[in-house]
C-alpha angles and dihedrals in degrees: 000000000000117000117220107214129201122227091257092053090051092048091055089062096036095052089070094048121098090213093060120099104203097191094059097027090235140127131225115225127211092263094060095258124130125220128184117236089248091062097035096063094167137049132172089222091061089050092050094047096049096034097234139063110290138193131190110242116192 
C-alpha cells in the first residue's frame, strides 16, 4: 500500500531532518543539489516514518 501524504504530513517528518531547508520548503540531496518538496515527491525518511512507501500528493 502506498500512502499519499499531504504537505503538512511531509513537513512533520522534514522539520526534523538536517537536509531540509524550511524557508524554501526544499531538500538538499547528497550531490549538493536542492529540490523543492513539490518536485521531490518521494523520500526514504517518509517511508521509514510512516512504515510504508509514501508519495507527496499536492
